[in-house]
All heavy atoms as an XYZ file, in Angstrom:
722
protein
N       2.175      7.773     12.096
C       1.895      6.390     11.828
C       1.258      5.795     13.076
O       1.770      5.954     14.176
C       3.199      5.671     11.488
C       3.153      4.180     11.685
S       4.717      3.303     11.410
C       5.846      4.184     12.424
N       0.165      5.115     12.886
C      -0.481      4.414     13.990
C      -0.177      2.932     13.876
O      -0.136      2.389     12.776
C      -1.981      4.661     13.977
C      -2.318      6.107     14.292
C      -3.815      6.325     14.416
O      -4.612      5.603     13.853
N      -4.184      7.340     15.161
N       0.069      2.315     15.023
C       0.469      0.920     15.043
C      -0.138      0.253     16.276
O      -0.124      0.835     17.366
C       2.000      0.838     15.100
C       2.547     -0.555     14.952
C       2.694     -1.132     13.703
C       2.924     -1.287     16.062
C       3.206     -2.414     13.555
C       3.441     -2.566     15.933
C       3.576     -3.127     14.679
O       4.072     -4.391     14.545
N      -0.675     -0.950     16.101
C      -1.180     -1.740     17.216
C      -0.339     -2.998     17.337
O      -0.104     -3.695     16.348
C      -2.662     -2.115     17.019
O      -3.431     -0.903     16.965
C      -3.165     -2.969     18.180
N       0.125     -3.259     18.538
C       1.007     -4.384     18.820
C       0.331     -5.301     19.833
O      -0.136     -4.833     20.882
C       2.325     -3.855     19.382
C       3.331     -4.909     19.737
C       4.154     -5.471     18.767
C       3.490     -5.328     21.051
C       5.106     -6.426     19.086
C       4.443     -6.281     21.380
C       5.240     -6.828     20.402
O       6.175     -7.773     20.734
N       0.271     -6.578     19.536
C      -0.258     -7.567     20.479
C       0.889     -8.002     21.379
O       1.913     -8.495     20.893
C      -0.839     -8.783     19.736
O      -1.875     -8.329     18.862
C      -1.398     -9.802     20.716
N       0.716     -7.799     22.677
C       1.775     -8.111     23.633
C       1.848     -9.605     23.911
O       0.908    -10.350     23.652
C       1.563     -7.352     24.950
O       0.296     -7.719     25.495
C       1.621     -5.849     24.742
N       2.997    -10.016     24.462
C       3.247    -11.417     24.783
C       3.894    -11.503     26.158
O       4.874    -10.805     26.424
C       4.186    -12.043     23.745
C       3.675    -11.931     22.348
N       2.804    -12.830     21.802
C       3.897    -10.991     21.397
C       2.515    -12.467     20.567
N       3.162    -11.344     20.297
N       3.329    -12.336     27.036
C       3.933    -12.589     28.335
C       3.683    -11.553     29.402
O       4.364    -11.550     30.427
N       2.725    -10.660     29.188
C       2.408     -9.631     30.181
C       0.905     -9.570     30.424
O       0.125    -10.162     29.691
C       2.876     -8.235     29.715
O       2.207     -7.904     28.498
C       4.374     -8.178     29.515
N       0.532     -8.817     31.445
C      -0.890     -8.636     31.760
C      -1.594     -7.773     30.715
O      -2.785     -7.934     30.476
C      -1.050     -7.992     33.137
S      -0.340     -8.970     34.469
N      -0.850     -6.837     30.108
C      -1.451     -6.034     29.043
C      -1.656     -6.928     27.821
O      -0.916     -7.885     27.606
C      -0.573     -4.828     28.699
O       0.693     -5.242     28.241
N      -2.674     -6.610     27.038
C      -3.025     -7.429     25.877
C      -2.552     -6.831     24.559
O      -2.264     -7.555     23.615
C      -4.537     -7.645     25.836
C      -5.057     -8.489     27.000
C      -6.559     -8.620     26.995
N      -7.254     -7.367     27.258
C      -7.445     -6.843     28.475
N      -6.975     -7.451     29.526
N      -8.093     -5.716     28.625
N      -2.495     -5.508     24.507
C      -2.096     -4.828     23.275
C      -1.635     -3.412     23.615
O      -1.946     -2.888     24.691
C      -3.254     -4.770     22.285
N      -0.896     -2.827     22.676
C      -0.432     -1.448     22.823
C      -0.717     -0.714     21.515
O      -0.325     -1.183     20.444
C       1.080     -1.374     23.125
C       1.447     -2.243     24.326
C       1.501      0.078     23.359
C       2.942     -2.396     24.539
N      -1.409      0.412     21.613
C      -1.656      1.281     20.457
C      -0.652      2.424     20.532
O      -0.508      3.071     21.570
C      -3.075      1.845     20.481
C      -4.126      0.772     20.288
O      -3.905     -0.134     19.470
O      -5.158      0.831     20.979
N       0.043      2.663     19.420
C       1.102      3.664     19.379
C       0.856      4.598     18.199
O       0.446      4.158     17.132
C       2.479      2.993     19.169
C       2.746      1.953     20.241
C       3.588      4.021     19.136
C       3.919      1.062     19.907
N       1.144      5.869     18.411
C       1.121      6.853     17.324
C       2.491      7.524     17.301
O       2.906      8.132     18.295
C       0.009      7.874     17.557
C      -0.192      8.807     16.384
O       0.365      8.547     15.289
O      -0.914      9.807     16.548
N       3.214      7.349     16.201
C       4.549      7.933     16.025
C       4.506      8.868     14.820
O       3.978      8.506     13.773
C       5.598      6.827     15.776
C       5.606      5.822     16.918
C       6.982      7.432     15.586
C       6.480      4.615     16.657
N       5.081     10.069     14.975
C       5.064     11.006     13.846
C       6.192     10.695     12.856
O       7.008      9.791     13.078
C       5.093     12.465     14.326
C       6.411     12.914     14.923
O       7.443     12.219     14.757
O       6.419     13.985     15.566
N       6.252     11.456     11.785
C       7.213     11.214     10.696
C       8.665     11.384     11.146
O       9.583     10.859     10.511
C       6.923     12.148      9.521
N       8.889     12.105     12.247
C      10.239     12.304     12.766
C      10.634     11.234     13.779
O      11.701     11.321     14.398
C      10.355     13.685     13.424
C      10.186     14.809     12.419
O      10.686     14.671     11.280
O       9.547     15.829     12.772
N       9.763     10.238     13.982
C      10.064      9.170     14.929
C       9.796      9.531     16.374
O      10.312      8.895     17.290
N       8.962     10.551     16.588
C       8.620     10.984     17.937
C       7.281     10.370     18.336
O       6.314     10.403     17.570
C       8.553     12.530     18.028
C       8.100     12.984     19.404
C       9.909     13.131     17.685
N       7.242      9.817     19.533
C       6.026      9.183     20.044
C       5.008     10.261     20.390
O       5.290     11.157     21.190
C       6.332      8.331     21.296
C       7.373      7.262     20.975
C       5.047      7.716     21.847
C       7.999      6.624     22.199
N       3.827     10.185     19.781
C       2.771     11.147     20.037
C       1.777     10.642     21.079
O       1.259     11.416     21.874
C       2.035     11.480     18.729
C       2.922     12.113     17.692
C       3.530     13.413     18.171
O       2.834     14.310     18.628
N       4.847     13.515     18.089
N       1.528      9.331     21.057
C       0.532      8.768     21.966
C       0.783      7.284     22.148
O       1.185      6.600     21.202
C      -0.884      8.998     21.409
C      -1.963      8.628     22.395
O      -1.863      8.922     23.575
N      -2.993      7.967     21.906
N       0.556      6.792     23.357
C       0.638      5.366     23.670
C      -0.550      5.017     24.545
O      -0.868      5.741     25.489
C       1.941      5.014     24.430
C       1.921      3.561     24.892
C       3.161      5.275     23.575
N      -1.211      3.913     24.220
C      -2.328      3.443     25.040
C      -2.218      1.932     25.184
O      -2.162      1.209     24.198
C      -3.661      3.799     24.394
C      -4.854      3.391     25.244
C      -6.150      3.876     24.640
C      -7.306      3.524     25.561
N      -8.025      2.359     25.129
N      -2.151      1.481     26.434
C      -2.110      0.053     26.735
C      -3.521     -0.468     26.910
O      -4.369      0.207     27.506
C      -1.345     -0.197     28.037
C       0.144     -0.066     27.923
C       0.765      1.175     27.989
C       0.939     -1.193     27.781
C       2.144      1.302     27.905
C       2.321     -1.091     27.696
C       2.916      0.164     27.759
N      -3.776     -1.672     26.432
C      -5.034     -2.371     26.669
C      -4.735     -3.424     27.727
O      -4.044     -4.400     27.467
C      -5.535     -3.029     25.386
C      -6.823     -3.811     25.594
O      -7.493     -3.624     26.626
O      -7.154     -4.620     24.707
N      -5.209     -3.195     28.928
C      -4.948     -4.095     30.043
C      -3.671     -3.701     30.763
O      -3.084     -2.659     30.514
N      -3.257     -4.552     31.688
C      -2.076     -4.267     32.493
C      -2.438     -3.475     33.731
O      -3.610     -3.193     33.998
N      -1.435     -3.124     34.504
C      -1.624     -2.326     35.722
C      -1.876     -0.880     35.291
O      -0.950     -0.202     34.844
C      -0.400     -2.425     36.619
S       0.011     -4.110     37.098
N      -3.107     -0.449     35.429
C      -3.556      0.820     34.848
C      -2.659      2.004     35.212
O      -2.253      2.773     34.343
C      -5.000      1.089     35.247
C      -5.620      2.236     34.515
N      -5.806      2.234     33.156
C      -6.063      3.430     34.961
C      -6.356      3.377     32.791
N      -6.515      4.119     33.864
N      -2.339      2.164     36.472
C      -1.508      3.298     36.878
C      -0.122      3.238     36.268
O       0.404      4.247     35.793
N       0.470      2.058     36.264
C       1.813      1.911     35.712
C       1.835      2.143     34.206
O       2.725      2.825     33.688
C       2.386      0.526     36.028
C       2.717      0.385     37.486
O       2.952      1.354     38.191
N       2.732     -0.851     37.955
N       0.874      1.571     33.496
C       0.878      1.742     32.041
C       0.560      3.185     31.651
O       1.108      3.691     30.669
C      -0.078      0.756     31.344
O      -1.396      0.905     31.881
C       0.387     -0.683     31.537
N      -0.299      3.852     32.432
C      -0.554      5.279     32.175
C       0.715      6.092     32.395
O       1.019      7.007     31.633
C      -1.642      5.813     33.102
C      -3.042      5.562     32.649
C      -4.008      6.295     33.561
O      -3.966      6.148     34.784
N      -4.866      7.087     32.972
N       1.449      5.742     33.450
C       2.704      6.444     33.746
C       3.725      6.254     32.646
O       4.379      7.221     32.220
N       3.885      5.016     32.182
C       4.823      4.737     31.092
C       4.430      5.549     29.860
O       5.273      6.182     29.222
C       4.849      3.234     30.753
C       5.403      2.435     31.921
C       5.665      2.970     29.484
C       5.114      0.946     31.821
N       3.142      5.520     29.527
C       2.655      6.242     28.348
C       2.934      7.734     28.460
O       3.375      8.370     27.493
C       1.168      5.980     28.148
N       2.705      8.317     29.639
C       2.936      9.749     29.825
C       4.427     10.084     29.728
O       4.798     11.110     29.156
C       2.391     10.197     31.182
N       5.278      9.205     30.256
C       6.718      9.466     30.235
C       7.312      9.410     28.830
O       8.230     10.167     28.516
C       7.450      8.479     31.150
C       7.250      8.718     32.644
C       7.804      7.538     33.434
C       7.906     10.020     33.073
N       6.822      8.519     27.986
C       7.408      8.396     26.644
C       6.779      9.337     25.623
O       7.352      9.541     24.551
C       7.359      6.940     26.108
C       8.132      6.004     27.025
C       5.940      6.460     25.896
N       5.653      9.925     25.937
C       5.019     10.857     25.012
C       5.944     12.043     24.755
O       6.462     12.658     25.693
C       3.690     11.349     25.594
O       3.037     12.198     24.676
N       6.218     12.313     23.485
C       7.120     13.395     23.101
C       8.573     12.953     22.981
O       9.425     13.730     22.569
N       8.856     11.699     23.334
C      10.221     11.161     23.275
C      10.457     10.527     21.907
O       9.540      9.989     21.303
C      10.369     10.105     24.380
C      11.750      9.516     24.524
S      11.820      8.228     25.816
C      11.753      9.233     27.280
N      11.685     10.584     21.429
C      12.028      9.860     20.207
C      11.891      8.365     20.492
O      12.329      7.885     21.536
C      13.439     10.184     19.744
C      13.559     11.554     19.130
C      14.897     11.682     18.419
C      14.921     12.913     17.565
N      14.204     12.752     16.317
N      11.300      7.646     19.561
C      11.066      6.217     19.744
C      12.372      5.473     20.029
O      12.409      4.591     20.891
C      10.366      5.626     18.522
N      13.451      5.838     19.341
C      14.732      5.140     19.547
C      15.259      5.345     20.969
O      15.869      4.434     21.543
C      15.796      5.533     18.497
C      15.402      5.042     17.114
C      16.059      7.018     18.502
N      15.010      6.509     21.550
C      15.431      6.768     22.927
C      14.596      5.954     23.910
O      15.126      5.413     24.886
C      15.334      8.255     23.258
C      16.319      9.099     22.460
O      17.352      8.563     22.007
O      16.050     10.303     22.283
N      13.293      5.864     23.659
C      12.417      5.074     24.526
C      12.810      3.597     24.456
O      12.850      2.912     25.491
C      10.955      5.255     24.120
N      13.129      3.106     23.276
C      13.549      1.711     23.108
C      14.797      1.454     23.952
O      14.877      0.458     24.686
C      13.810      1.380     21.626
C      12.496      1.389     20.851
C      14.519      0.034     21.483
C      12.667      1.446     19.338
N      15.761      2.351     23.874
C      17.016      2.195     24.610
C      16.789      2.145     26.121
O      17.453      1.395     26.832
C      17.975      3.325     24.260
N      15.825      2.908     26.611
C      15.555      2.950     28.054
C      14.699      1.786     28.540
O      14.849      1.351     29.674
C      14.867      4.256     28.414
C      15.774      5.441     28.300
C      15.073      6.692     28.722
N      15.965      7.820     28.563
C      15.843      8.936     29.234
N      14.868      9.081     30.102
N      16.688      9.916     29.042
N      13.788      1.303     27.721
C      12.799      0.328     28.175
C      13.135     -1.119     27.846
O      12.669     -2.039     28.526
C      11.432      0.658     27.558
C      10.879      2.045     27.877
C       9.594      2.277     27.102
C      10.659      2.211     29.364
N      13.929     -1.328     26.824
C      14.231     -2.676     26.347
C      14.924     -3.503     27.435
O      15.875     -3.057     28.060
C      15.123     -2.580     25.121
C      15.290     -3.856     24.377
C      16.054     -3.584     23.113
N      16.062     -4.748     22.261
C      16.693     -4.820     21.120
N      17.351     -3.782     20.673
N      16.659     -5.902     20.407
N      14.403     -4.701     27.675
C      15.026     -5.629     28.609
C      14.535     -5.547     30.041
O      14.943     -6.348     30.879
N      13.648     -4.604     30.358
C      13.105     -4.535     31.723
C      12.253     -5.779     31.959
O      11.436     -6.154     31.134
C      12.277     -3.246     31.927
C      13.198     -2.025     31.861
C      11.526     -3.291     33.252
C      12.466     -0.697     31.927
N      12.476     -6.415     33.104
C      11.798     -7.674     33.431
C      10.781     -7.462     34.556
O      11.009     -6.672     35.465
C      12.836     -8.709     33.866
C      12.213    -10.051     34.167
O      11.758    -10.709     33.214
O      12.173    -10.426     35.351
N       9.675     -8.176     34.488
C       8.639     -8.130     35.525
C       8.499     -9.519     36.145
O       8.040    -10.455     35.477
C       7.312     -7.678     34.919
S       5.946     -7.612     36.101
N       8.922     -9.646     37.378
C       8.723    -10.878     38.156
C       9.256    -12.128     37.466
O       8.633    -13.183     37.496
C       7.247    -11.052     38.501
C       6.670     -9.923     39.322
C       5.205    -10.149     39.609
C       4.628     -8.978     40.381
N       3.197     -9.135     40.628
N      10.394    -12.018     36.807
C      11.014    -13.175     36.176
C      10.329    -13.676     34.922
O      10.593    -14.782     34.462
N       9.463    -12.855     34.322
C       8.736    -13.262     33.112
C       9.608    -13.191     31.854
O       9.218    -13.689     30.804
C       7.512    -12.373     32.895
C       6.448    -12.510     33.958
C       5.298    -11.553     33.670
C       4.256    -11.616     34.749
N       3.184    -10.635     34.517
N      10.755    -12.514     31.954
C      11.592    -12.325     30.778
C      11.159    -11.144     29.931
O      11.762    -10.846     28.913
N      10.121    -10.465     30.355
C       9.616     -9.285     29.667
C       8.791     -8.476     30.670
O       8.688     -8.842     31.839
C       8.783     -9.658     28.417
O       8.534     -8.464     27.649
C       7.477    -10.335     28.759
N       8.221     -7.392     30.232
C       7.396     -6.515     31.064
C       6.606     -5.606     30.132
O       6.848     -5.595     28.919
C       8.284     -5.659     31.971
O       9.085     -4.796     31.181
N       5.704     -4.821     30.698
C       4.985     -3.861     29.852
C       5.951     -2.850     29.217
O       5.828     -2.561     28.026
C       3.881     -3.170     30.642
S       2.497     -4.275     31.022
N       6.939     -2.314     29.956
C       7.895     -1.415     29.303
C       8.692     -2.124     28.193
O       8.916     -1.553     27.126
C       8.816     -0.965     30.436
C       8.001     -1.126     31.669
C       7.128     -2.306     31.418
N       9.123     -3.362     28.443
C       9.855     -4.120     27.433
C       8.970     -4.385     26.215
O       9.426     -4.275     25.074
C      10.346     -5.442     28.021
C      11.136     -6.268     27.020
O      12.179     -5.788     26.546
O      10.706     -7.409     26.728
N       7.706     -4.706     26.447
C       6.790     -4.930     25.330
C       6.584     -3.647     24.536
O       6.467     -3.684     23.309
C       5.456     -5.482     25.830
C       5.533     -6.915     26.301
C       5.831     -7.875     25.173
O       5.050     -8.010     24.234
N       6.972     -8.558     25.255
N       6.577     -2.493     25.218
C       6.486     -1.219     24.504
C       7.724     -1.022     23.628
O       7.610     -0.599     22.480
C       6.311     -0.052     25.476
C       6.282      1.340     24.844
C       5.214      1.458     23.758
C       6.085      2.403     25.925
N       8.900     -1.347     24.151
C      10.127     -1.240     23.345
C      10.026     -2.131     22.109
O      10.370     -1.713     21.001
C      11.347     -1.621     24.186
N       9.538     -3.357     22.290
C       9.371     -4.269     21.152
C       8.340     -3.730     20.167
O       8.512     -3.837     18.948
C       8.959     -5.650     21.643
C      10.048     -6.343     22.430
C       9.555     -7.656     22.990
N      10.512     -8.240     23.900
C      10.744     -9.528     23.994
N      10.069    -10.392     23.253
N      11.636     -9.989     24.857
N       7.272     -3.145     20.682
C       6.243     -2.565     19.817
C       6.803     -1.406     19.011
O       6.528     -1.274     17.812
C       5.058     -2.098     20.668
N       7.604     -0.569     19.649
C       8.216      0.562     18.950
C       9.181      0.077     17.872
O       9.178      0.615     16.756
C       8.936      1.476     19.941
C       8.027      2.249     20.896
C       8.839      2.841     22.040
C       7.242      3.320     20.163
N       9.967     -0.937     18.185
C      10.857     -1.519     17.173
C      10.060     -2.042     15.984
O      10.416     -1.790     14.823
C      11.650     -2.682     17.776
C      12.933     -2.353     18.500
C      13.443     -3.569     19.248
C      13.972     -1.847     17.528
N       9.000     -2.763     16.282
C       8.167     -3.326     15.217
C       7.549     -2.212     14.369
O       7.516     -2.297     13.142
C       7.083     -4.221     15.812
N       7.077     -1.164     15.028
C       6.457     -0.054     14.305
C       7.472      0.650     13.409
O       7.177      0.973     12.255
C       5.846      0.940     15.292
N       8.672      0.865     13.925
C       9.703      1.562     13.154
C      10.213      0.737     11.984
O      10.568      1.275     10.943
C      10.879      1.941     14.054
C      10.611      3.016     15.093
C      11.855      3.216     15.961
C      10.183      4.335     14.461
N      10.246     -0.572     12.161
C      10.823     -1.443     11.138
C       9.788     -2.222     10.341
O      10.156     -2.943      9.423
C      11.835     -2.400     11.771
C      12.991     -1.674     12.372
N      13.952     -1.048     11.619
C      13.321     -1.443     13.656
C      14.825     -0.476     12.419
N      14.466     -0.694     13.659
N       8.523     -2.099     10.722
C       7.467     -2.773      9.978
C       7.597     -4.282      9.960
O       7.326     -4.913      8.944
N       8.036     -4.850     11.104
C       8.213     -6.301     11.165
C       7.450     -6.881     12.345
O       7.051     -6.166     13.253
C       9.706     -6.685     11.307
C      10.297     -6.101     12.596
C      10.486     -6.253     10.098
C      11.677     -6.610     12.920
N       7.281     -8.191     12.316
C       6.716     -8.923     13.445
C       7.887     -9.264     14.349
O       8.581    -10.254     14.144
C       6.004    -10.188     12.968
C       5.402    -10.989     14.109
O       5.711    -10.712     15.280
O       4.636    -11.919     13.809
N       8.150     -8.416     15.342
C       9.335     -8.549     16.174
C       9.341     -9.856     16.960
O      10.391    -10.460     17.171
C       9.503     -7.320     17.108
C      10.929     -7.250     17.678
C       8.501     -7.327     18.216
C      11.958     -6.843     16.699
N       8.192    -10.339     17.398
C       8.140    -11.598     18.143
C       8.603    -12.756     17.269
O       9.352    -13.610     17.709
C       6.736    -11.860     18.687
C       6.344    -10.935     19.811
C       7.270    -10.963     21.013
O       7.758    -12.049     21.397
O       7.521     -9.891     21.567
N       8.181    -12.771     16.024
C       8.618    -13.831     15.110
C      10.114    -13.717     14.866
O      10.822    -14.717     14.833
C       7.853    -13.761     13.796
N      10.612    -12.493     14.739
C      12.043    -12.297     14.520
C      12.839    -12.760     15.731
O      13.879    -13.406     15.599
C      12.332    -10.826     14.228
N      12.352    -12.480     16.932
C      13.033    -12.898     18.155
C      12.968    -14.417     18.290
O      13.966    -15.063     18.591
C      12.425    -12.205     19.387
C      12.797    -10.722     19.379
C      12.904    -12.869     20.676
C      12.049     -9.895     20.393
N      11.797    -14.991     18.065
C      11.632    -16.436     18.206
C      12.518    -17.220     17.256
O      12.939    -18.322     17.562
C      10.171    -16.834     17.979
C       9.265    -16.390     19.125
O       9.795    -16.053     20.204
O       8.047    -16.375     18.936
N      12.808    -16.657     16.079
C      13.596    -17.375     15.091
C      15.050    -16.918     15.021
O      15.829    -17.445     14.236
C      12.945    -17.236     13.705
C      11.619    -17.917     13.643
N      10.448    -17.218     13.768
C      11.279    -19.223     13.522
C       9.427    -18.072     13.709
N       9.907    -19.285     13.565
N      15.428    -15.955     15.870
C      16.784    -15.426     15.793
C      17.827    -16.465     16.158
O      18.961    -16.404     15.703
C      16.930    -14.205     16.694
O      16.761    -14.568     18.057
N      17.454    -17.454     16.965
C      18.415    -18.494     17.337
C      18.792    -19.371     16.145
O      19.792    -20.062     16.176
C      17.850    -19.362     18.464
C      16.664    -20.183     18.065
N      15.398    -19.647     17.987
C      16.564    -21.477     17.690
C      14.565    -20.603     17.593
N      15.246    -21.703     17.417
N      18.009    -19.302     15.078
C      18.285    -20.101     13.884
C      19.212    -19.374     12.912
O      19.747    -19.987     12.006
C      16.981    -20.434     13.144
S      15.857    -21.438     14.129
N      19.393    -18.079     13.110
C      20.207    -17.295     12.174
C      21.636    -17.836     12.134
O      22.264    -18.059     13.156
C      20.217    -15.829     12.587
N      22.106    -18.087     10.959
C      23.465    -18.562     10.779
C      23.665    -20.027     11.062
O      24.748    -20.553     10.903
N      22.614    -20.706     11.489
C      22.725    -22.128     11.799
C      22.702    -22.934     10.505
O      21.840    -22.748      9.678
C      21.571    -22.579     12.693
C      21.632    -24.030     13.057
N      21.038    -24.983     12.285
C      22.223    -24.663     14.091
C      21.245    -26.160     12.829
N      21.961    -25.995     13.928
N      23.661    -23.781     10.335
C      23.702    -24.634      9.143
C      23.423    -26.048      9.567
O      24.185    -26.640     10.306
C      25.054    -24.515      8.453
C      25.268    -23.114      7.951
C      26.533    -22.981      7.173
C      26.632    -21.515      6.796
N      27.518    -21.187      5.801
N      22.269    -26.549      9.117
C      21.812    -27.845      9.563
C      22.375    -28.915      8.814
O      22.528    -29.997      8.822
């Protein structure tokens, strides 16, 4: 499955991901960001199960931004696996269970 994710709050603009039917990451390509770092992240997660990469990368912060390229990759992988707009789900999660 190929998936393109538009990043939020980072120097990278988008992430292209290819995940196989077993949930293993085959390829990751960042559009923008710190080239050496994003290449390194992509090389490290290639061949890894997406759920394992999510567990390792989720929540990493860059300079107090509340996110980072690794965190955005975790969000992209979640979105790809679940077929949802993860940013919209995160933005509206504070409303869950709220009775107005």
